[in-house]
Short mmCIF file of the C-alpha atoms (twelve columns), coordinates in Angstrom:
data_MODEL
# 
_entry.id   MODEL 
# 
loop_
_atom_site.group_PDB 
_atom_site.id 
_atom_site.type_symbol 
_atom_site.label_atom_id 
_atom_site.label_alt_id 
_atom_site.label_comp_id 
_atom_site.label_asym_id 
_atom_site.label_seq_id 
_atom_site.Cartn_x 
_atom_site.Cartn_y 
_atom_site.Cartn_z 
_atom_site.pdbx_PDB_model_num 
ATOM 1   C CA . MET A 1   -13.525 149.963 106.424 1 
ATOM 2   C CA . GLY A 2   -10.314 148.273 105.255 1 
ATOM 3   C CA . TYR A 3   -9.164  144.700 104.753 1 
ATOM 4   C CA . PRO A 4   -10.604 142.015 105.085 1 
ATOM 5   C CA . GLU A 5   -13.908 143.590 104.011 1 
ATOM 6   C CA . THR A 6   -12.282 145.809 101.383 1 
ATOM 7   C CA . ALA A 7   -9.066  146.154 99.411  1 
ATOM 8   C CA . GLN A 8   -7.281  149.100 97.855  1 
ATOM 9   C CA . GLY A 9   -6.524  149.327 94.187  1 
ATOM 10  C CA . PHE A 10  -5.865  151.567 91.228  1 
ATOM 11  C CA . VAL A 11  -9.211  151.859 89.483  1 
ATOM 12  C CA . VAL A 12  -10.594 153.424 86.332  1 
ATOM 13  C CA . GLU A 13  -13.701 155.514 87.001  1 
ATOM 14  C CA . ASP A 14  -14.531 156.736 83.475  1 
ATOM 15  C CA . ILE A 15  -13.653 155.352 80.039  1 
ATOM 16  C CA . ALA A 16  -14.955 158.190 77.864  1 
ATOM 17  C CA . ASP A 17  -12.685 160.536 75.890  1 
ATOM 18  C CA . GLY A 18  -9.455  158.770 76.770  1 
ATOM 19  C CA . LYS A 19  -10.108 158.910 80.524  1 
ATOM 20  C CA . TRP A 20  -9.579  155.151 80.706  1 
ATOM 21  C CA . ARG A 21  -5.870  155.925 81.087  1 
ATOM 22  C CA . ASN A 22  -6.514  157.759 84.345  1 
ATOM 23  C CA . PHE A 23  -6.232  155.624 87.472  1 
ATOM 24  C CA . LYS A 24  -7.215  156.581 90.989  1 
ATOM 25  C CA . LYS A 25  -6.175  154.815 94.168  1 
ATOM 26  C CA . SER A 26  -9.414  153.781 95.783  1 
ATOM 27  C CA . GLU A 27  -11.075 151.277 98.086  1 
ATOM 28  C CA . PHE A 28  -13.403 148.570 96.814  1 
ATOM 29  C CA . LYS A 29  -15.497 145.805 98.350  1 
ATOM 30  C CA . LEU A 30  -14.329 142.197 98.411  1 
ATOM 31  C CA . LYS A 31  -16.811 139.341 98.078  1 
ATOM 32  C CA . PRO A 32  -17.812 137.648 101.362 1 
ATOM 33  C CA . PHE A 33  -15.078 135.239 102.473 1 
ATOM 34  C CA . GLU A 34  -16.085 131.561 102.239 1 
ATOM 35  C CA . SER A 35  -14.554 128.286 103.331 1 
ATOM 36  C CA . HIS A 36  -12.861 127.550 99.979  1 
ATOM 37  C CA . ASP A 37  -11.483 131.061 99.533  1 
ATOM 38  C CA . ILE A 38  -7.904  132.286 99.699  1 
ATOM 39  C CA . ASP A 39  -6.789  135.891 100.173 1 
ATOM 40  C CA . VAL A 40  -3.603  136.906 98.412  1 
ATOM 41  C CA . ALA A 41  -1.471  139.931 99.290  1 
ATOM 42  C CA . ILE A 42  -0.236  140.886 95.831  1 
ATOM 43  C CA . ASP A 43  3.466   141.356 95.028  1 
ATOM 44  C CA . ALA A 44  3.348   141.554 91.210  1 
ATOM 45  C CA . CYS A 45  0.785   141.785 88.426  1 
ATOM 46  C CA . GLY A 46  1.354   141.500 84.699  1 
ATOM 47  C CA . VAL A 47  -0.305  143.949 82.334  1 
ATOM 48  C CA . CYS A 48  -2.390  142.121 79.734  1 
ATOM 49  C CA . ALA A 49  -3.794  143.439 76.468  1 
ATOM 50  C CA . SER A 50  -7.148  142.237 77.814  1 
ATOM 51  C CA . ASP A 51  -6.886  144.895 80.520  1 
ATOM 52  C CA . VAL A 52  -6.485  147.551 77.844  1 
ATOM 53  C CA . HIS A 53  -9.188  146.194 75.518  1 
ATOM 54  C CA . THR A 54  -11.580 146.213 78.502  1 
ATOM 55  C CA . ILE A 55  -11.012 149.692 79.903  1 
ATOM 56  C CA . SER A 56  -10.512 151.393 76.529  1 
ATOM 57  C CA . GLY A 57  -13.907 150.154 75.356  1 
ATOM 58  C CA . GLY A 58  -12.419 148.087 72.557  1 
ATOM 59  C CA . TRP A 59  -14.459 145.053 73.576  1 
ATOM 60  C CA . GLY A 60  -17.548 147.123 74.355  1 
ATOM 61  C CA . THR A 61  -18.385 149.914 76.764  1 
ATOM 62  C CA . ASP A 62  -20.759 148.028 79.047  1 
ATOM 63  C CA . ILE A 63  -18.340 147.485 81.922  1 
ATOM 64  C CA . PRO A 64  -18.900 148.048 85.641  1 
ATOM 65  C CA . LEU A 65  -17.214 151.175 86.951  1 
ATOM 66  C CA . PRO A 66  -15.153 151.873 88.931  1 
ATOM 67  C CA . LEU A 67  -13.051 148.910 87.823  1 
ATOM 68  C CA . CYS A 68  -9.667  147.561 88.888  1 
ATOM 69  C CA . VAL A 69  -8.169  145.356 86.149  1 
ATOM 70  C CA . GLY A 70  -5.245  142.913 86.193  1 
ATOM 71  C CA . HIS A 71  -5.267  139.112 86.060  1 
ATOM 72  C CA . GLU A 72  -1.654  137.956 86.183  1 
ATOM 73  C CA . VAL A 73  -1.285  138.048 89.950  1 
ATOM 74  C CA . ILE A 74  1.400   136.611 92.205  1 
ATOM 75  C CA . GLY A 75  1.610   137.166 95.944  1 
ATOM 76  C CA . ARG A 76  1.420   135.554 99.356  1 
ATOM 77  C CA . ALA A 77  -1.535  133.649 100.799 1 
ATOM 78  C CA . ILE A 78  -2.479  135.544 103.971 1 
ATOM 79  C CA . ARG A 79  -5.897  134.029 104.722 1 
ATOM 80  C CA . VAL A 80  -7.025  130.491 103.959 1 
ATOM 81  C CA . GLY A 81  -10.547 129.110 104.308 1 
ATOM 82  C CA . GLU A 82  -11.174 126.132 106.532 1 
ATOM 83  C CA . SER A 83  -11.970 123.851 103.563 1 
ATOM 84  C CA . VAL A 84  -8.848  124.716 101.561 1 
ATOM 85  C CA . LYS A 85  -6.619  121.679 101.071 1 
ATOM 86  C CA . ASP A 86  -3.461  122.534 99.151  1 
ATOM 87  C CA . VAL A 87  -2.494  126.077 100.157 1 
ATOM 88  C CA . LYS A 88  -1.369  127.339 103.540 1 
ATOM 89  C CA . ILE A 89  -0.695  130.810 104.899 1 
ATOM 90  C CA . GLY A 90  2.621   132.117 103.613 1 
ATOM 91  C CA . ASP A 91  2.651   130.133 100.368 1 
ATOM 92  C CA . ARG A 92  3.612   132.026 97.222  1 
ATOM 93  C CA . VAL A 93  0.640   131.666 94.882  1 
ATOM 94  C CA . GLY A 94  -0.776  132.984 91.645  1 
ATOM 95  C CA . VAL A 95  -4.235  133.904 90.371  1 
ATOM 96  C CA . GLY A 96  -5.025  134.179 86.683  1 
ATOM 97  C CA . ALA A 97  -7.917  135.383 84.559  1 
ATOM 98  C CA . GLN A 98  -10.569 133.263 86.307  1 
ATOM 99  C CA . VAL A 99  -11.516 133.303 89.985  1 
ATOM 100 C CA . GLY A 100 -14.696 131.262 90.042  1 
ATOM 101 C CA . ALA A 101 -16.988 128.685 88.388  1 
ATOM 102 C CA . ASP A 102 -19.895 126.583 89.562  1 
ATOM 103 C CA . LEU A 103 -17.660 123.437 89.518  1 
ATOM 104 C CA . THR A 104 -20.805 121.316 89.129  1 
ATOM 105 C CA . CYS A 105 -21.785 121.644 85.459  1 
ATOM 106 C CA . ALA A 106 -20.853 119.160 82.746  1 
ATOM 107 C CA . ASN A 107 -17.978 121.336 81.547  1 
ATOM 108 C CA . CYS A 108 -16.489 121.679 85.031  1 
ATOM 109 C CA . LYS A 109 -16.822 117.955 85.672  1 
ATOM 110 C CA . ALA A 110 -14.936 117.343 82.412  1 
ATOM 111 C CA . ASP A 111 -12.069 119.613 83.562  1 
ATOM 112 C CA . GLN A 112 -13.246 122.358 81.207  1 
ATOM 113 C CA . GLU A 113 -14.013 124.901 83.920  1 
ATOM 114 C CA . ASN A 114 -12.589 127.649 81.728  1 
ATOM 115 C CA . TYR A 115 -15.735 127.137 79.622  1 
ATOM 116 C CA . CYS A 116 -18.151 127.058 82.574  1 
ATOM 117 C CA . PRO A 117 -21.312 129.066 81.735  1 
ATOM 118 C CA . ASN A 118 -21.139 130.464 85.265  1 
ATOM 119 C CA . ALA A 119 -17.441 131.341 85.208  1 
ATOM 120 C CA . ILE A 120 -16.343 134.451 87.082  1 
ATOM 121 C CA . ASP A 121 -13.513 136.477 85.575  1 
ATOM 122 C CA . ALA A 122 -10.850 138.043 87.755  1 
ATOM 123 C CA . TYR A 123 -12.388 141.460 87.225  1 
ATOM 124 C CA . GLY A 124 -15.672 142.938 86.077  1 
ATOM 125 C CA . ASP A 125 -17.935 139.966 86.816  1 
ATOM 126 C CA . PRO A 126 -20.670 139.747 89.460  1 
ATOM 127 C CA . TYR A 127 -20.563 137.219 92.280  1 
ATOM 128 C CA . PRO A 128 -23.870 135.646 93.412  1 
ATOM 129 C CA . ASP A 129 -24.187 138.287 96.162  1 
ATOM 130 C CA . GLY A 130 -23.777 141.096 93.612  1 
ATOM 131 C CA . THR A 131 -20.197 142.026 94.477  1 
ATOM 132 C CA . ILE A 132 -18.160 142.832 91.360  1 
ATOM 133 C CA . SER A 133 -14.846 141.022 91.015  1 
ATOM 134 C CA . GLN A 134 -11.826 143.347 91.018  1 
ATOM 135 C CA . GLY A 135 -8.407  142.570 89.643  1 
ATOM 136 C CA . GLY A 136 -4.742  142.664 90.489  1 
ATOM 137 C CA . TYR A 137 -3.728  146.329 90.258  1 
ATOM 138 C CA . SER A 138 -4.535  146.174 93.935  1 
ATOM 139 C CA . SER A 139 -3.470  145.300 97.456  1 
ATOM 140 C CA . HIS A 140 -5.377  141.983 97.690  1 
ATOM 141 C CA . ILE A 141 -7.335  139.525 95.614  1 
ATOM 142 C CA . ARG A 142 -9.783  136.920 96.922  1 
ATOM 143 C CA . ALA A 143 -10.354 133.730 94.918  1 
ATOM 144 C CA . HIS A 144 -11.684 130.190 95.224  1 
ATOM 145 C CA . GLU A 145 -8.872  127.710 95.905  1 
ATOM 146 C CA . TYR A 146 -9.492  125.968 92.566  1 
ATOM 147 C CA . PHE A 147 -8.186  129.080 90.835  1 
ATOM 148 C CA . VAL A 148 -5.192  129.686 93.103  1 
ATOM 149 C CA . PHE A 149 -1.894  128.050 92.110  1 
ATOM 150 C CA . LYS A 150 1.347   127.431 93.956  1 
ATOM 151 C CA . ILE A 151 4.311   128.934 92.122  1 
ATOM 152 C CA . PRO A 152 7.355   126.607 91.869  1 
ATOM 153 C CA . GLU A 153 10.377  127.812 93.820  1 
ATOM 154 C CA . GLY A 154 12.591  128.040 90.743  1 
ATOM 155 C CA . LEU A 155 10.457  130.704 89.057  1 
ATOM 156 C CA . GLY A 156 10.963  134.364 89.934  1 
ATOM 157 C CA . THR A 157 7.803   136.205 90.953  1 
ATOM 158 C CA . ASN A 158 7.987   138.958 88.350  1 
ATOM 159 C CA . LEU A 159 9.015   136.576 85.550  1 
ATOM 160 C CA . ALA A 160 6.266   134.085 86.364  1 
ATOM 161 C CA . ALA A 161 3.407   136.608 86.605  1 
ATOM 162 C CA . PRO A 162 2.730   136.833 82.823  1 
ATOM 163 C CA . MET A 163 2.391   133.068 82.633  1 
ATOM 164 C CA . LEU A 164 -0.859  133.198 84.624  1 
ATOM 165 C CA . CYS A 165 -2.737  134.567 81.614  1 
ATOM 166 C CA . ALA A 166 -0.473  135.017 78.587  1 
ATOM 167 C CA . GLY A 167 1.376   131.785 79.288  1 
ATOM 168 C CA . LEU A 168 -1.712  129.674 79.900  1 
ATOM 169 C CA . THR A 169 -3.545  131.208 76.953  1 
ATOM 170 C CA . VAL A 170 -0.918  129.902 74.526  1 
ATOM 171 C CA . TYR A 171 0.040   126.753 76.438  1 
ATOM 172 C CA . SER A 172 -3.494  125.322 76.452  1 
ATOM 173 C CA . PRO A 173 -4.006  125.276 72.654  1 
ATOM 174 C CA . LEU A 174 -0.415  124.179 72.097  1 
ATOM 175 C CA . VAL A 175 -1.057  121.087 74.207  1 
ATOM 176 C CA . ARG A 176 -4.557  120.445 72.903  1 
ATOM 177 C CA . LEU A 177 -3.426  120.704 69.283  1 
ATOM 178 C CA . GLY A 178 -0.522  118.339 69.877  1 
ATOM 179 C CA . ALA A 179 2.654   120.433 69.998  1 
ATOM 180 C CA . GLY A 180 5.629   118.125 70.468  1 
ATOM 181 C CA . PRO A 181 8.498   116.381 68.685  1 
ATOM 182 C CA . GLY A 182 7.901   116.080 64.961  1 
ATOM 183 C CA . LYS A 183 5.363   118.920 64.852  1 
ATOM 184 C CA . LYS A 184 5.878   122.238 63.074  1 
ATOM 185 C CA . VAL A 185 4.074   125.083 64.816  1 
ATOM 186 C CA . GLY A 186 3.608   128.663 63.653  1 
ATOM 187 C CA . ILE A 187 3.327   131.526 66.137  1 
ATOM 188 C CA . VAL A 188 1.840   134.689 64.650  1 
ATOM 189 C CA . GLY A 189 2.632   137.921 66.495  1 
ATOM 190 C CA . ILE A 190 5.782   138.246 68.590  1 
ATOM 191 C CA . GLY A 191 4.541   140.140 71.625  1 
ATOM 192 C CA . GLY A 192 3.278   139.426 75.125  1 
ATOM 193 C CA . LEU A 193 1.461   136.255 74.075  1 
ATOM 194 C CA . GLY A 194 3.610   135.343 71.101  1 
ATOM 195 C CA . HIS A 195 6.977   135.330 72.829  1 
ATOM 196 C CA . LEU A 196 5.574   132.907 75.407  1 
ATOM 197 C CA . GLY A 197 4.088   130.872 72.563  1 
ATOM 198 C CA . ILE A 198 7.572   130.416 71.114  1 
ATOM 199 C CA . LEU A 199 9.060   129.557 74.511  1 
ATOM 200 C CA . PHE A 200 6.440   126.935 75.352  1 
ATOM 201 C CA . ALA A 201 6.184   125.426 71.857  1 
ATOM 202 C CA . LYS A 202 9.960   124.974 71.896  1 
ATOM 203 C CA . ALA A 203 9.889   123.524 75.424  1 
ATOM 204 C CA . LEU A 204 7.253   121.000 74.306  1 
ATOM 205 C CA . GLY A 205 9.612   119.805 71.570  1 
ATOM 206 C CA . ALA A 206 8.024   121.351 68.489  1 
ATOM 207 C CA . GLU A 207 9.810   123.033 65.615  1 
ATOM 208 C CA . VAL A 208 8.707   126.670 65.835  1 
ATOM 209 C CA . TYR A 209 8.159   129.176 63.023  1 
ATOM 210 C CA . ALA A 210 7.794   132.790 64.180  1 
ATOM 211 C CA . ILE A 211 5.533   134.820 61.883  1 
ATOM 212 C CA . SER A 212 5.543   138.615 62.106  1 
ATOM 213 C CA . HIS A 213 4.990   141.806 60.119  1 
ATOM 214 C CA . SER A 214 7.986   143.303 61.950  1 
ATOM 215 C CA . PRO A 215 11.269  142.067 60.394  1 
ATOM 216 C CA . GLY A 216 13.125  143.636 63.320  1 
ATOM 217 C CA . LYS A 217 11.806  140.891 65.591  1 
ATOM 218 C CA . LYS A 218 13.744  138.161 63.799  1 
ATOM 219 C CA . ASP A 219 16.715  138.147 66.189  1 
ATOM 220 C CA . ASP A 220 14.475  138.059 69.253  1 
ATOM 221 C CA . SER A 221 12.377  135.251 67.750  1 
ATOM 222 C CA . LEU A 222 15.437  133.106 67.118  1 
ATOM 223 C CA . ALA A 223 16.783  133.882 70.596  1 
ATOM 224 C CA . LEU A 224 13.472  132.747 72.081  1 
ATOM 225 C CA . GLY A 225 13.845  129.399 70.307  1 
ATOM 226 C CA . ALA A 226 12.227  129.729 66.887  1 
ATOM 227 C CA . THR A 227 13.746  127.609 64.140  1 
ATOM 228 C CA . GLU A 228 12.728  130.018 61.393  1 
ATOM 229 C CA . PHE A 229 11.355  133.544 61.082  1 
ATOM 230 C CA . ILE A 230 8.729   134.323 58.440  1 
ATOM 231 C CA . SER A 231 8.257   137.993 57.593  1 
ATOM 232 C CA . THR A 232 4.833   138.875 56.225  1 
ATOM 233 C CA . LYS A 233 6.179   142.023 54.591  1 
ATOM 234 C CA . GLY A 234 5.985   142.135 50.821  1 
ATOM 235 C CA . GLU A 235 3.999   140.267 48.209  1 
ATOM 236 C CA . ASN A 236 4.020   136.478 47.980  1 
ATOM 237 C CA . TRP A 237 5.563   136.185 51.440  1 
ATOM 238 C CA . ALA A 238 3.753   132.885 52.073  1 
ATOM 239 C CA . GLU A 239 4.711   131.184 48.831  1 
ATOM 240 C CA . SER A 240 7.826   129.396 50.107  1 
ATOM 241 C CA . TYR A 241 6.049   127.978 53.175  1 
ATOM 242 C CA . LYS A 242 2.851   126.497 51.770  1 
ATOM 243 C CA . PHE A 243 1.762   123.196 53.356  1 
ATOM 244 C CA . THR A 244 4.507   123.490 56.006  1 
ATOM 245 C CA . LEU A 245 2.850   123.879 59.421  1 
ATOM 246 C CA . ASP A 246 0.754   121.443 61.423  1 
ATOM 247 C CA . PHE A 247 -1.032  124.329 63.094  1 
ATOM 248 C CA . ILE A 248 -0.742  128.047 63.777  1 
ATOM 249 C CA . ILE A 249 -1.347  129.879 67.037  1 
ATOM 250 C CA . ASN A 250 -2.336  133.442 66.156  1 
ATOM 251 C CA . THR A 251 -1.585  135.773 69.078  1 
ATOM 252 C CA . ALA A 252 -2.003  139.019 67.133  1 
ATOM 253 C CA . ASP A 253 -4.921  141.330 67.841  1 
ATOM 254 C CA . ALA A 254 -4.845  142.805 64.324  1 
ATOM 255 C CA . THR A 255 -6.345  139.792 62.566  1 
ATOM 256 C CA . ASP A 256 -9.020  142.046 61.085  1 
ATOM 257 C CA . LYS A 257 -6.252  143.443 58.859  1 
ATOM 258 C CA . PHE A 258 -4.949  140.040 57.706  1 
ATOM 259 C CA . ASN A 259 -5.406  138.451 54.319  1 
ATOM 260 C CA . LEU A 260 -6.373  135.194 55.989  1 
ATOM 261 C CA . PRO A 261 -5.977  132.899 52.941  1 
ATOM 262 C CA . ASP A 262 -2.244  133.699 52.964  1 
ATOM 263 C CA . TYR A 263 -1.981  132.406 56.535  1 
ATOM 264 C CA . PHE A 264 -4.194  129.386 55.817  1 
ATOM 265 C CA . SER A 265 -1.879  128.436 52.956  1 
ATOM 266 C CA . LEU A 266 0.957   127.770 55.406  1 
ATOM 267 C CA . LEU A 267 -0.960  124.849 56.902  1 
ATOM 268 C CA . LYS A 268 -0.683  121.199 56.063  1 
ATOM 269 C CA . VAL A 269 -3.834  119.360 55.023  1 
ATOM 270 C CA . ASN A 270 -6.424  119.614 57.832  1 
ATOM 271 C CA . GLY A 271 -4.234  122.032 59.772  1 
ATOM 272 C CA . THR A 272 -5.688  124.561 62.205  1 
ATOM 273 C CA . PHE A 273 -5.434  128.350 62.377  1 
ATOM 274 C CA . HIS A 274 -6.121  128.963 66.052  1 
ATOM 275 C CA . MET A 275 -6.698  132.421 67.546  1 
ATOM 276 C CA . VAL A 276 -5.910  133.596 71.055  1 
ATOM 277 C CA . GLY A 277 -5.454  137.263 70.179  1 
ATOM 278 C CA . PHE A 278 -8.803  139.025 69.813  1 
ATOM 279 C CA . PRO A 279 -9.030  142.257 67.798  1 
ATOM 280 C CA . ASN A 280 -11.456 145.062 68.629  1 
ATOM 281 C CA . ASN A 281 -12.931 144.928 65.118  1 
ATOM 282 C CA . PRO A 282 -14.792 142.126 63.318  1 
ATOM 283 C CA . LEU A 283 -12.816 139.804 61.088  1 
ATOM 284 C CA . PRO A 284 -12.982 140.482 57.340  1 
ATOM 285 C CA . GLN A 285 -15.520 138.642 55.250  1 
ATOM 286 C CA . ILE A 286 -14.099 135.451 53.833  1 
ATOM 287 C CA . GLN A 287 -15.328 132.978 51.260  1 
ATOM 288 C CA . THR A 288 -15.928 129.444 52.500  1 
ATOM 289 C CA . ARG A 289 -13.759 128.163 49.667  1 
ATOM 290 C CA . ALA A 290 -10.726 129.799 51.340  1 
ATOM 291 C CA . PHE A 291 -10.641 126.758 53.643  1 
ATOM 292 C CA . ALA A 292 -10.790 124.236 50.807  1 
ATOM 293 C CA . PRO A 293 -7.264  124.179 49.276  1 
ATOM 294 C CA . ASN A 294 -5.890  122.318 52.300  1 
ATOM 295 C CA . GLY A 295 -9.068  121.477 54.230  1 
ATOM 296 C CA . CYS A 296 -7.972  123.731 57.086  1 
ATOM 297 C CA . TYR A 297 -9.883  124.802 60.168  1 
ATOM 298 C CA . MET A 298 -10.162 128.046 62.115  1 
ATOM 299 C CA . GLY A 299 -10.896 128.364 65.816  1 
ATOM 300 C CA . ALA A 300 -10.212 130.154 69.085  1 
ATOM 301 C CA . SER A 301 -9.940  129.365 72.780  1 
ATOM 302 C CA . ASN A 302 -10.359 130.848 76.249  1 
ATOM 303 C CA . ILE A 303 -7.390  130.632 78.686  1 
ATOM 304 C CA . GLY A 304 -6.894  127.066 79.969  1 
ATOM 305 C CA . ASN A 305 -7.922  124.751 82.784  1 
ATOM 306 C CA . ARG A 306 -6.405  124.015 86.171  1 
ATOM 307 C CA . SER A 307 -4.447  120.943 85.111  1 
ATOM 308 C CA . GLU A 308 -2.925  122.868 82.199  1 
ATOM 309 C CA . MET A 309 -1.884  125.701 84.501  1 
ATOM 310 C CA . ILE A 310 -0.154  123.245 86.838  1 
ATOM 311 C CA . SER A 311 1.630   121.380 84.020  1 
ATOM 312 C CA . MET A 312 2.666   124.682 82.420  1 
ATOM 313 C CA . PHE A 313 4.352   125.843 85.622  1 
ATOM 314 C CA . GLU A 314 6.009   122.444 86.041  1 
ATOM 315 C CA . LEU A 315 7.415   122.692 82.506  1 
ATOM 316 C CA . ALA A 316 8.533   126.288 83.051  1 
ATOM 317 C CA . SER A 317 10.320  125.328 86.251  1 
ATOM 318 C CA . LYS A 318 11.930  122.210 84.760  1 
ATOM 319 C CA . GLN A 319 13.201  124.006 81.645  1 
ATOM 320 C CA . ASN A 320 13.914  127.364 83.308  1 
ATOM 321 C CA . ILE A 321 11.537  129.263 81.040  1 
ATOM 322 C CA . LYS A 322 11.576  133.008 81.656  1 
ATOM 323 C CA . SER A 323 9.195   135.640 80.344  1 
ATOM 324 C CA . TRP A 324 10.801  138.687 78.773  1 
ATOM 325 C CA . ILE A 325 9.551   141.564 80.907  1 
ATOM 326 C CA . SER A 326 9.963   145.190 81.878  1 
ATOM 327 C CA . GLU A 327 8.975   146.307 85.376  1 
ATOM 328 C CA . ILE A 328 6.967   149.388 86.333  1 
ATOM 329 C CA . PRO A 329 6.355   150.403 89.985  1 
ATOM 330 C CA . ILE A 330 2.621   150.388 90.622  1 
ATOM 331 C CA . SER A 331 1.045   153.805 91.171  1 
ATOM 332 C CA . GLU A 332 -1.517  156.004 89.461  1 
ATOM 333 C CA . GLU A 333 1.143   157.168 87.009  1 
ATOM 334 C CA . GLY A 334 2.682   153.705 86.693  1 
ATOM 335 C CA . CYS A 335 -0.647  152.130 85.721  1 
ATOM 336 C CA . LYS A 336 -1.260  154.936 83.202  1 
ATOM 337 C CA . GLU A 337 2.173   154.415 81.665  1 
ATOM 338 C CA . ALA A 338 1.685   150.653 81.455  1 
ATOM 339 C CA . VAL A 339 -1.702  150.638 79.726  1 
ATOM 340 C CA . THR A 340 -0.662  153.438 77.382  1 
ATOM 341 C CA . ARG A 341 2.429   151.532 76.268  1 
ATOM 342 C CA . VAL A 342 0.396   148.392 75.657  1 
ATOM 343 C CA . TYR A 343 -2.306  150.345 73.807  1 
ATOM 344 C CA . ASN A 344 0.270   151.968 71.554  1 
ATOM 345 C CA . SER A 345 2.188   148.681 71.085  1 
ATOM 346 C CA . LYS A 346 5.404   150.579 71.674  1 
ATOM 347 C CA . ASP A 347 8.314   150.006 74.010  1 
ATOM 348 C CA . VAL A 348 6.949   146.680 75.264  1 
ATOM 349 C CA . ARG A 349 9.447   143.814 75.088  1 
ATOM 350 C CA . TYR A 350 7.448   141.712 75.660  1 
ATOM 351 C CA . ARG A 351 5.374   141.941 78.830  1 
ATOM 352 C CA . LEU A 352 5.020   144.705 81.416  1 
ATOM 353 C CA . VAL A 353 4.804   143.762 85.079  1 
ATOM 354 C CA . LEU A 354 3.653   146.062 87.872  1 
ATOM 355 C CA . THR A 355 5.832   145.751 90.978  1 
ATOM 356 C CA . GLY A 356 6.478   147.586 94.255  1 
ATOM 357 C CA . PHE A 357 3.160   146.693 95.889  1 
ATOM 358 C CA . ASP A 358 4.545   147.054 99.427  1 
ATOM 359 C CA . GLU A 359 5.555   150.624 98.638  1 
ATOM 360 C CA . ALA A 360 2.096   151.376 97.241  1 
ATOM 361 C CA . PHE A 361 -0.044  149.555 99.811  1 
ATOM 362 C CA . GLY A 362 2.227   148.872 102.782 1 
ATOM 363 C CA . LYS A 363 3.132   145.511 104.255 1 
ATOM 364 C CA . ARG A 364 0.117   143.246 104.301 1 
ATOM 365 C CA . SER A 365 -0.419  140.186 106.460 1 
# 
C-alpha cells in the first residue's frame, strides 16, 4: 500500500527466548490522518532504555506485536493538517514519547497532558480507531501537532534527538523541584538520562553532584559540569555527604539493588529522592522510619509537558548543550546492535542514535 496509509519500519515480531533482539524491516499501518496531524519523515532516532525494557519483556510481556519502538525522533514535516498552526512543510521537528492525549481533561487543561488518562504513547498504544501507534525506528511517524516540536537551528539533529525523551525526562523534575542558583542537586546514574541530568542541572544554575557506582565515570561527570563526584563503592560512602543535597534525581534502573537509606541520608531536611529510571524488578522493602531522619520524600515522574519541552530546547540552544552520543546506521543489524548494547549497559557513552534513514528508506517527501 505504501505511504501515506502505511510506513516502513524495523519491527520486533517475537519477544520470547531472546528474539526481541531480532528486527525485521516491515510495513505497518498509520492512524487515519486528521486535521491536527503532522507527518514526519524521520532523519534520526535515539535509542532509549524504555525501548529495551518494552521489547525485552522487562516491563511485562503484554505488548502488541509486531512493534516498532523508538521515541526520540527528529525529521522533516512533509504533511501538515489544515488545522495545524505552528508547523509548516519542510520544518525540522521532533516527536518524543507521547503522540496524543484527549486535551480536554482536567490534567490537560492544567498543562499536565503527560498525565492525561487517555494519553497515547509513541509506540504500542491503541488509537480510538484501533490502530496501534508505532515508533521511530521507521520511515515516518504521524502525531498530533501538540506533540510535535520545532528544533532550534543551533542544535544538530543527531545531538538533539536524545533530548526528546531522555532530556525532557530529567529536565521536567529538575524544573519542578526548583533546580537553580543556590541549589545542590544529586544525579544518580551517569548514563543516557544521567549525563543529560548533569548538563541541564548545570545549565539551570545548580551545583551538581554526580553519584555513581562506577568510579571510572568521574572524569566524564566533571567534564559534563558536575561540581563533585560521589562514588558509592565501599562502606560508609555516604557519610561525608549527609544533609548536603536539596534533591536527588535518580536516573538508574537498578534501584532495586540500592540500599535506599544511604541515598536518603544525602538529602537536606524535607529533600526529595525522585526517580526517572525504572527498574524491571520491584523496589526492596523499606521501613517507613527510613524517611524520618531528615523528613525526606520519594517520588517519580513521567516525561514532561509541552511547555517544558519548548523551554528545554530554548535552554539547550542558548547554552549550546550537546548530548554525548554514538551513531549507528539504521538497519536490521543496526537496531539489533543498538538494543543489545543498551541492554548490556556496555559501550554506550552515553546515548545511541540511529541515523542513515535515507539510505534505509529512500528519500521521502
